[in-house]
C-alpha positions in Angstrom: 132.6 87.6 91.8 135.9 86.4 90.3 137.4 86.3 93.7 135.0 83.5 94.7 136.6 81.2 92.1 140.2 82.0 93.2 142.4 79.4 94.9 141.7 77.4 97.0 138.0 77.7 96.3 138.0 77.2 92.5 136.7 73.7 92.5 134.0 74.5 95.1 133.0 77.6 93.1 132.8 75.6 89.9 130.5 73.1 91.5 128.3 75.8 92.9 128.1 77.4 89.5 127.1 74.1 87.9 124.5 73.3 90.6 123.0 76.8 90.4 122.9 76.6 86.6 121.0 73.3 86.9 118.7 74.8 89.5 117.9 77.7 87.2 117.1 75.4 84.3 114.9 73.3 86.6 113.1 76.3 87.9 112.5 77.6 84.4 111.2 74.2 83.3 108.8 74.1 86.3 107.5 77.5 85.3 107.2 76.3 81.7 109.6 78.9 80.4 111.3 78.3 77.1 114.2 79.5 75.0 116.2 82.6 76.0 114.1 83.0 79.2 115.5 79.7 80.6 119.1 80.9 80.1 118.3 84.4 81.4 116.6 83.0 84.6 119.5 80.6 85.2 122.1 83.3 84.7 120.3 85.8 86.9 120.0 83.2 89.7 123.7 82.4 89.5 124.6 86.2 89.7 122.3 86.7 92.7 123.7 83.7 94.6 127.3 84.7 93.9 126.5 88.2 94.9 125.0 87.1 98.2 128.0 84.8 98.8 130.4 87.6 98.2 128.6 90.1 100.5 126.0 88.8 102.9 125.8 92.3 104.4 124.6 93.8 101.1 122.1 90.9 100.9 120.7 92.0 104.3 120.3 95.5 103.0 118.4 94.2 100.1 116.2 92.1 102.4 115.5 95.2 104.4 114.3 97.0 101.3 112.0 94.2 100.2 110.5 93.5 103.7 107.2 95.2 103.1 106.7 93.5 99.6 104.5 90.7 100.8 101.7 90.5 98.2 102.9 92.8 95.4 106.4 91.5 94.4 105.6 87.9 95.4 104.9 84.8 93.4 102.6 81.8 94.3 104.2 78.4 93.8 102.4 75.2 94.7 100.1 77.1 97.1 102.9 78.9 98.8 103.6 82.6 98.4 107.3 83.1 97.6 108.7 86.6 98.4 111.9 88.2 97.4 112.8 88.8 101.0 112.4 85.1 101.8 114.5 83.9 98.9 117.3 86.4 99.8 117.1 85.4 103.4 117.6 81.7 102.6 120.5 82.6 100.3 121.9 84.9 103.0 121.8 82.2 105.7 123.4 79.6 103.4 126.1 82.0 102.2 127.0 83.2 105.7 127.6 79.6 106.9 129.4 78.6 103.7 131.8 81.6 104.0 132.5 80.8 107.6 133.1 77.1 107.0 135.2 77.7 103.8 137.3 80.5 105.4 137.5 78.6 108.7 136.2 81.7 110.4 132.7 80.7 111.6 132.1 82.5 114.8 128.9 83.8 116.4 128.3 87.2 118.0 126.5 87.3 121.3 122.8 86.7 121.3 121.2 86.1 124.7 118.0 84.8 123.0 119.7 81.8 121.4 118.8 79.4 124.2 115.2 80.7 124.7 114.7 80.5 120.9 115.8 76.8 120.9 113.6 76.0 123.9 110.6 77.6 122.2 111.2 75.7 119.0 111.7 72.4 120.8 108.4 72.9 122.5 106.8 73.6 119.1 108.4 70.5 117.7 107.1 68.3 120.6 103.6 69.8 120.2 103.5 68.6 116.6 102.8 65.1 118.0 99.3 66.4 118.9 98.6 67.7 115.4 95.5 66.6 113.6 96.7 68.0 110.3 100.4 67.0 110.3 101.3 68.5 107.0 100.1 72.0 108.0 101.7 71.7 111.4 105.1 70.9 109.8 104.7 73.7 107.3 103.9 76.3 110.0 106.8 74.9 112.2 109.1 75.3 109.2 108.1 78.9 108.6 108.5 79.6 112.3 112.0 78.1 112.4 113.0 80.1 109.3 111.7 83.5 110.5 113.2 83.1 114.0 116.5 82.0 112.5 116.5 85.0 110.2 116.0 87.3 113.2 118.9 85.4 114.9 121.1 86.1 111.9 120.8 89.9 112.0 123.1 90.5 115.0 125.7 88.4 113.2 125.8 91.0 110.4 124.8 94.3 112.1 127.9 94.6 114.4 128.7 98.3 114.4 127.1 101.7 114.4 127.8 102.3 110.7 125.9 99.3 109.6 123.1 100.1 112.0 122.8 103.5 110.4 122.7 102.1 106.9 120.1 99.5 107.6 117.9 102.2 109.2 118.3 104.4 106.2 117.2 101.6 103.9 114.3 100.8 106.1 113.0 104.4 106.1 113.6 104.6 102.4 111.4 101.6 101.6 108.8 102.7 104.2 108.6 106.0 102.3 108.2 104.3 98.9 105.5 101.8 100.0 103.7 104.7 101.8 103.7 106.7 98.5 102.3 103.6 96.8 99.7 103.4 99.5 98.4 106.9 98.7 98.4 106.0 95.0 96.4 102.9 95.9 93.9 104.9 98.0 93.2 107.7 95.6 93.4 105.4 92.6 90.6 103.3 94.0 88.5 106.4 94.9 88.6 107.6 91.2 87.6 104.1 90.0 90.8 102.5 88.8 90.6 98.7 88.6 92.3 96.6 91.3 94.8 95.3 88.7 96.3 98.8 88.7 95.8 99.8 92.4 96.9 96.4 93.7 94.0 96.4 96.3 92.3 93.2 97.2 88.5 93.3 96.5 87.4 93.4 100.1 89.5 96.4 100.8 88.2 98.6 98.1 85.6 101.5 98.5 82.9 99.0 97.7 83.0 97.8 101.3 83.1 100.9 103.5 82.7 103.7 100.9 86.4 104.3 101.0 89.4 102.0 100.5 91.6 100.6 103.2 95.3 101.0 102.4 97.3 97.8 102.3 100.1 99.0 99.9 102.4 96.1 99.0 101.3 94.0 102.1 98.8 91.2 102.2 96.4 93.0 104.4 96.0 96.5 106.0 96.8 95.1 109.4 100.1 93.7 108.2 101.0 97.0 106.5 100.1 98.8 109.8 102.3 96.3 111.6 105.2 97.0 109.4 104.8 100.8 109.7 105.2 100.6 113.5 109.0 100.4 113.3 109.5 103.3 110.8 107.0 105.5 112.7 108.8 104.7 116.0 112.2 105.6 114.5 111.1 108.8 112.8 109.3 110.0 116.0 112.3 109.1 118.2 114.7 110.9 115.9 112.3 113.9 115.8 111.9 114.3 119.5 115.5 113.5 120.4 116.7 116.4 118.2 114.5 119.0 119.7 116.7 120.1 122.6 118.9 123.2 123.2 121.3 120.9 125.2 122.3 119.0 122.0 125.0 120.3 119.7 124.0 121.7 116.3 126.4 119.2 114.6 124.0 116.5 115.7 121.5 117.5 113.1 124.0 117.7 110.3 122.4 117.0 106.9 124.6 114.2 105.7 125.8 110.9 107.1 129.5 110.7 107.7 130.5 114.4 107.6 131.2 114.4 111.4 134.5 112.6 112.5 133.8 109.3 114.1 136.0 110.2 117.0 133.5 112.8 118.1 130.6 110.7 119.4 128.9 113.8 120.9 128.5 115.3 117.4 127.3 112.3 115.5 124.1 112.8 113.5 121.2 110.5 113.1 122.1 109.8 109.4 118.7 111.0 108.2 118.6 114.6 106.8 116.5 116.7 109.1 114.4 118.1 106.2 113.1 114.6 105.4 111.9 113.7 108.9 108.9 116.0 108.8 107.4 114.8 105.4 108.2 111.2 106.3 106.3 111.6 109.6 103.3 112.9 107.7 103.5 110.3 105.0 103.8 107.2 107.1 101.3 108.6 109.7 98.7 109.2 107.0 99.1 105.7 105.7 98.7 104.3 109.2 95.4 106.2 109.5 94.2 105.0 106.1 94.9 101.3 107.0 91.9 101.6 109.3 93.6 99.1 111.5 92.5 99.3 115.2 95.4 97.2 116.2 97.8 99.5 114.3 96.3 102.5 116.1 96.7 100.8 119.4 100.4 100.0 118.7 101.1 103.5 117.4 99.5 105.1 120.5 101.6 102.9 122.8 104.9 103.5 121.0 104.4 107.3 121.0 103.6 107.2 124.7 106.8 105.1 125.4 109.1 107.4 123.4 107.5 110.5 124.9 108.0 109.1 128.4 111.8 108.6 127.7 112.0 112.1 126.3 109.6 113.6 128.8 111.5 116.9 129.3 111.9 117.5 125.5 108.3 116.6 124.9 107.2 120.1 126.1 109.9 121.9 124.1 108.3 124.3 121.6 110.7 123.1 118.9 109.1 119.7 119.2 105.5 120.7 119.9 105.3 123.0 116.9 106.4 120.7 114.1 104.7 117.6 115.5 101.5 119.6 116.0 101.7 120.8 112.4 102.3 117.2 111.3 99.3 115.9 113.2 97.1 118.7 111.8 98.3 117.9 108.3 97.6 114.2 108.8 94.1 115.0 110.0 93.3 117.4 107.1 94.7 115.0 104.6 92.7 112.1 106.0 89.6 114.3 106.0 90.3 115.2 102.4 90.8 111.5 101.5 87.4 110.6 103.0 85.6 113.2 100.9 83.4 116.2 101.5 79.7 117.0 102.2 77.3 114.1 102.6 79.8 111.6 101.3 82.3 112.7 104.0 79.8 112.5 106.8 78.8 109.0 105.7 82.4 107.9 105.4 83.3 109.6 108.7 80.5 107.7 110.5 81.6 104.4 108.9 85.2 105.1 109.8 84.6 106.1 113.5 82.1 103.2 113.8 84.6 100.7 112.6 87.4 102.0 114.7 85.4 102.5 117.9 83.2 99.4 117.6 85.5 97.2 119.8 83.0 95.4 122.1 80.1 94.8 119.8 79.2 93.9 116.2 80.1 90.9 114.0 83.9 91.3 114.6 83.5 91.2 118.3 81.2 88.2 118.2 83.6 86.3 115.9 86.5 87.2 118.3 84.5 85.7 121.3 83.9 82.6 119.2 87.6 82.2 118.4 88.5 82.7 122.0 86.1 80.0 123.0 87.6 77.6 120.3 91.1 78.4 121.6 89.9 77.6 125.2 88.6 74.2 124.1 91.8 73.4 122.2 93.9 74.3 125.2 91.8 72.2 127.5 92.4 69.2 125.2 96.2 69.6 125.6 97.1 72.1 128.2 100.9 71.6 128.5 102.1 71.3 124.9 99.0 72.4 122.9 97.4 70.9 119.8 100.4 71.7 117.5 101.7 74.7 115.5 99.1 76.0 113.0 96.4 73.7 114.3 93.8 76.1 115.6 92.3 76.4 112.1 92.1 72.7 111.5 90.8 72.2 115.1 87.7 74.4 114.5 87.1 73.3 110.9 84.5 70.7 110.0 87.5 68.4 109.3 91.2 68.9 110.0 92.0 68.6 106.2 89.0 70.7 104.9 90.1 74.3 104.3 87.2 76.8 104.7 86.4 79.1 101.8 87.8 82.1 103.7 90.9 80.1 104.7 92.1 78.7 108.0 90.7 80.6 111.0 93.0 82.2 113.5 92.4 83.3 117.1 93.2 87.0 116.4 95.2 87.1 119.6 98.8 85.8 119.3 99.2 84.9 123.0 95.9 83.0 123.2 96.7 81.2 120.0 100.1 80.2 121.3 98.5 78.9 124.4 96.1 76.8 122.3 98.7 75.5 119.9 101.9 75.2 122.1 100.3 75.0 125.5 101.4 76.6 128.8 105.1 75.6 128.1 105.1 77.3 124.7 103.4 80.5 126.0 105.9 80.7 128.9 108.8 80.3 126.5 107.5 83.0 124.2 106.8 85.4 127.0 110.3 84.7 128.3 111.8 85.7 125.0 109.9 89.0 125.0 110.7 89.7 128.7 114.4 89.2 128.1 114.3 91.4 125.0 112.5 94.2 126.9 114.7 94.0 130.0 117.9 94.1 127.9 116.6 97.0 125.8 115.9 99.0 128.9 119.5 98.2 130.1 120.9 99.4 126.8 118.8 102.6 126.8 120.1 103.4 130.3 123.7 102.6 129.3 123.7 104.5 126.0 125.8 107.6 125.9 125.6 108.3 122.2 122.4 110.3 121.3 121.9 108.4 118.0 122.2 104.9 119.6 120.0 105.9 122.5 117.3 107.2 120.1 117.5 104.0 118.0 117.3 101.8 121.1 114.3 103.7 122.5 112.6 103.5 119.1 113.2 99.7 118.8 111.9 99.1 122.3 108.8 101.2 121.6 108.2 99.5 118.3 108.5 96.1 120.0 105.9 97.1 122.6 103.7 98.4 119.8 103.9 95.1 118.0 103.0 93.3 121.2 100.0 95.6 121.6 98.9 94.9 118.1 99.4 91.1 118.6 96.2 91.4 120.8 94.3 91.8 117.6 95.8 89.2 115.2 97.9 86.1 115.4 100.5 85.3 112.8 103.9 84.5 114.3 106.0 83.9 111.3 106.1 87.4 109.9 109.6 88.4 108.6 109.5 92.1 109.6 108.5 91.1 113.2 111.6 89.0 113.6 113.6 91.6 111.7 112.7 94.0 114.5 113.7 91.4 117.1 117.1 90.8 115.5 117.8 94.5 115.0 116.9 95.1 118.6 119.5 92.6 119.8 122.0 94.0 117.4 121.5 97.5 118.7 121.7 96.2 122.3 125.1 94.5 121.5 126.5 97.6 120.0 125.6 99.8 123.0 126.5 97.3 125.7 129.8 96.3 124.1 130.8 100.0 123.8 129.8 100.5 127.4 132.1 97.7 128.5 135.0 99.0 126.4 
């Protein structure tokens, strides 16, 4: 911290300190804090900002840890939910550019998606001219710019294998913690604990289905399921990639860093082997208890993709046995969670009915209605759409009248993009995904290191899983989705750069 105020940056550092102190006081006043809390809030804000400035990389690790904390761990200000990960990401972006400018060392690592990102955002900006609710369109556009830019920033910081390992470790750590909380949430609601303690929203408690739907720290079960796709993909890829007699025993070493870096064939995955099995059961059980059909679809696809890449190892008994045990454990734990006897039969019928009821029922009828609304919106402006975030206002009784249940969405990201950004916006978005997938396959085929190859396969599979789940909901500006995009590009760069060298 002291180094920040050393020559020649002492004046700049002092100005930053004064500005942050004033911001802390202003924030405290806005929240109607008084006395020592004002000073404490201002002081903590200064420390956080200076810490982020001193080490943007550590800030990215902190953001990774707080990614799943969407609802629990957030604060509502002026109708906007402010999350720790968002605040840290803003500080990270500002600090990274400030350090580069001050140190005259501002350079950018390769990101082939930069131009496609800009094209997509420019189309979004142009489509705002068609918005019926300009304020909402600008707000959604701002969130989209922020999350995409956050994803673009990740390859600027994750530039080597060591950092990639660390960020994956933190991701799996936070996935394990929020999954443990998800189990507490589920069983807490079953025994009758109030929502103030379990953290469940009212419409996800056992009062609806007879059993709760796990949302953990996320806003909804489907968002929690969407977040879990990446850790499930990583755990499964690590698990199956280790189950081969052809790989050296050193590869499954228990600790990170105990194998010399000049022995790439002996590098381990950085995750102790003994933790992979319980982690697989824990996150897998949470995925089941979200009762998210889109999450199930995404999980099934990513497992199929990873299994295809490791086809020969898929039939190895060292893989089949533990994974089979894990699946049986998840099944029995899910059965236990749903209950026994008549209660279990009722809950099982409800569970299977909800999961399998894809082409009938109220949800299906609502989906058909939203698709029809999207079609009408697209016909009104086929090339550039009706504007970002405008589907809800378009189908509302008035563009500025928010329905009681909130703005409606299409529940299909690609159809919603077609309605809101037109043919041009959809083509730009599909181009981004196509380039990302093609470069991922190239990196997988060019990876010689077992760890990097497993990570690259897992990231590609998770991306395909997210695309699959995007057929069932439509929110683009989700931080952990663009975190996945950024981490995928970072892993690609590490592999392809090493291949060139």
